[in-house]
N, C-alpha and C positions, 0 to 999 in steps of 0.2 A: 532373805538372800539365799539361804541354804535350799529352800524350796525351788527357787528360780534355777539354781544350778542343777538340781536333780531333773527338772523338766527339760533343761537344755541338753543334759546328757542322754535322756530318753529319746528326745527328738533326733539328736545326732545318731543314736543307735539305730533308730528307724531308718534314717538316711543311709547308714552304712549297709544294713540288710538289703535295702533296695538296690544299692549299687552292685552288691554281690550277685543278686538275682537278675541283673540286667535291666532294671526299670527304676525310675525315680518316682517315689510315692509321696504325695503331699498329704498331710493329715486331712481326713474328710471334713472336719469342722472348718477348715480354711477355705474350701472350695464349694462345698455343697450346702445349700440352704433348703429347707423344706417347710411345709405347712399344709393346712387342710383347704380343700377346694370343694368339698362335699361331705355329706354325712359319713361316707366310707371312702372318699377320694382324697388322695394326697398329691400335692405337687412337689417336685424336687428339681432344683436348678443347679447345674454345674456352672459356676460363675466364670470358669476358665474357658469352657467350650461355648457357652451361651445356649446350651441345650436344656430345655425345660421338659420334664417328663411328668405326665399325669397318669397315676396308677391307682389301683384299688378296685372297688366295685361300685356299681350303681351310678347315679346321676351326679353331675357337678351341681353346685348351687345355682339357682335361677333368679335370685332376687337381689343381685349385687350390682352397683354401678362399677364402671371400669376401674376407678381408683380404689375400690374396696377389696380387690383381690390381693392376697398376701404377696404375690410376685410383682405387683405393680411397681414397686420401688426399683426393680431391676429391669424396667421396661426397655431401656435403651440397650441392654446387654443381650436380651433374648433374640436369638436368630433362628431358632428351630423349635418346634413343639412336636413331641412324640407322645401319642396317647396309646396306652397299653390296653390289651384285651381285658375286658371286665368292666370298663367304663361304658355306660349306656347313653350318655348325652353330654354335649358340650353346652355350658351354661349360657344364658342370655348375657351379652356383653362381656364374655370371658376375656376377649382381647380388643374390644372395641367399645365405643361410648354408647351403651344401652340407654344412658341418661339422655333424653332428647335435647336437653339444653347444650349438649356438647356436639351437636350435629355438625357444626361448621368448624369445629376445632381440628388442629392437625392430628395426624395419626398418633395414637397412644403407643403403638409398637412398630415404629418405622423400619426396624431392621429384621423383623420376623418375616422370613421368606420361604420357609419350608414347613410343611405340615404332613404328618403321618397319622392316619386313622385306621383303627382295627374294625373288624366286622361286627364287634359288639355294640358299636355306637349306632343308635337308632335315630337320633335326632340332633340337629345343630341349631342352637338357639339364635334369637334375633341379635343382630349386630355382633355376632361371635367373633368375626375376623374383619370387621369393618375397618377400611383404610389401612390395614396392615400392608406389608410388602410382599405378600404371598403371590408368587408367579404361577405356581402349578400345584395342584392337589390331586392325589389319587384317592377316589372314593371307593371303599370296599363294599361288596355285596352285603346287604343287611341294613344299610342306611335307608330310612323311610321318609324323613321329613327334613327340610331345610327352611328355616324361618326367615322373617323379613330382614333384608339387608345384610344377611350373614356374611356375604363376600363382596358387598357393594364397594365401589371405588377402590378396589385393589388392582394391582397390575397383572392379574390373572390373565394368562394368554394361552393361545394354541387351542387344541381340540378339547372341549369340555365333555368328558365321558362320564355319564351318570349311570349309577348302578341300576340294574333291572328291578331291584326292590324299592327304589325310590318312587313314591306315589304323590308327593306334595312338594311344590315349590311355591313359597309365599311371595307377596308383592316386593318388587325391587331387590330380589335376592342377589342378582348378578349385574346390577346397573353399573354403567360406566366402567366395565372391564374390557379386556382386549381379546376375548375368545374369538376364534376364527370359525368354529363349528360347535354344534351342540346336538346331542341325541336326546329326543323326548320319548318317553315310554307311553304306549297305548294306555288310555284310561287314567292317566295321572292328572292331578289338579295343578293348574299353572296360574300363578298370581297375575294381577292386573298389569304390572309393568315389570315383570321379573327380569327381562333382558333389555330394558330401556337403554338407548344410546350405546349399544355395543357396536361401535362403528368399524370393527374389524371383521364383522360377519358379512360374507358375500352371498351365502346360500343357506336356506333353512328348509328342512322337511318337517311337515306337520303330520303326525300319525293320526289315525282315526280314533274316535272316542275320547278325545281330550275333554277335560272339564275346564272351561274358560272362566276364571274367577274375576270378580270386580276388584277395584281398588278400594282402600278404606274410605276415601272421600267420595261424595256423590258427584263426581264430575263425569258427565256422559261421554265426553271425548276420550277420557282415559280408561273407560270400562273395557275389560278384556284385552287391554293393549299390551300384551307381553312383549312385543318387539317394537314398541313405540319409538319412533325417531332413531332407528338403526339406519343411518343415512347412507351407508355403503352397501346395503343389502340390494342385490341385483336379481336374484332368482329365488322363487318360492315354489315348493312342491307340496301339494296338499293331498293326502291319502284318503281323507274322509272327514265327515262332520263330527261334531261333538255336542256337549251340553253347554249352552251359553247362559251364564247367570247375570242377573241385573240387581241393582240396589233395591228397587221398589216394585219388582214384578216377578212373576213366575219364570223359571228358566225355560228356554226353548230347546227342542231336540234338533239334531241334524243341522247344526249351524257352525259358523266360523266366528270367532270372537269379534265383537263389535268394532273395536279399534285395533285389531290385532297387528296390522301393518300400517297404521296411520303414521304419517311423518316419514315413511321410508321413501325418500325422494328419488332414489336411484333405481327403483324397480324397472326391470326390463321384461322379465318372463314370469308369468303366473300360471303354473301348471296345476290344474285341478283333476286329479285322478279319481274322481268320484262323481256319480251321476245323480245323487239324491240330496244335494245341499239345498235345504229349505230356508236358511236364514243367513243373510249378511246385512250389515247396517247400510242404509241408503246413503249414497254419496252426496256430499254438499259441495257444489261447485263454487269456485271463486267468481268475482264479478266478470272477469274476462274469459271465463270458462277454459282456462289453459291448465288449471289444476283442480283437483277435487279431493276431498278427505272423507274417509269412511273406514270400512274394513281394510280396504287397499288405498294407497295414495296414488292418484293418477296425475302425473305431470309430464313424464317423458314418453308418452304414448306407448305404454307397455303392451305386450302381446299376451292375451289370454289363450290358453290351450284347454279346451273343454270338449265334452261329449255333446254332439249335435242332438237337438230336440230332447235334451235331458232336463230334469228338474233343476239341475244346477244352472243350465243356460237361462232357463226362465227366471230364476231367482236373481241372477246377475243383471239380466236385462231390466227387470222391474226395478231394481235398485239403482239403475242409471249408470252402470260402469262402462258401457260400450260406446259412449258418445265420443270420447277422445282416445280410444284404445282399439287396437286391431284384434281380430278373433281368428284363431286357427282351430279347426275341428279335428278331433281325433277320429280317424276313419273307423276303427273298431274298438271294442272295449277290451283293451290288452294293456300291457305295461307300457308306460310312456317313454321309455328309453328309445323306442323306435320312432317316436313322433318327430 
């Protein structure tokens, strides 16, 4: 009893001091919980504000299921994650079900809406923020890789601005999000269905020298299909060809991904600002020949803007794209804004 009275007096004394200084301080052990999330990484959660801070140095763990992280028990309280400088990676399944058996489960962190990343983070692991409530994220320069389904099925919306240091986006990284635009870097590797069913996208620009990756499964229709079934996509601008990889054959140069815009049923303008495209997948027409599927989806009689008598024109003609589409020639080899 005597010990309890002493503790009460000490606590009251702390409260009095706080009132004198103009702030109310609650003892740290009442609001802050901490634990390890990497060899030299620590998580700290303020249970009053819902802010989880990850600090320290090096990588987060990479081999844990979503329910094995120490902060998982507070999953419904976490609304913001702040990663401090010094952390170099976000672990697989850090806030999402990296365990494939949980693929159809509800969000593990439904109230997590805000994320801050430093330039020290080089990679974001598979399922890292899968199905969380994140609506916007600012990626810092320094980020190099984003792995499979890292932001899939989140309410991520608006312009997706990727850092210039990013060179790899895995399969299905941003599927079923609400982004309205995305900038891709020249030379980067883009996963087979990295932006599948992003139905708020209206226009996409493809830079030259992309590396169009396959999907994990050997499904020919889904190979190189980064924008597969973006059903609201109307305008595509292609600045150059890239390297197209396949499951069981050598890659081809100067190509456009085999199913890059397959299922994009609203295509109206396809502007190819490049004269030397040597590969697109041949179109497969429906029985009534009103729609066809290949690199591009032909259904609403889109218009191709191309260079006359170019390798690009010959490639598209051979692949069968001009049967139910109109063609506009670019008069001279210049920027297409005047076309």
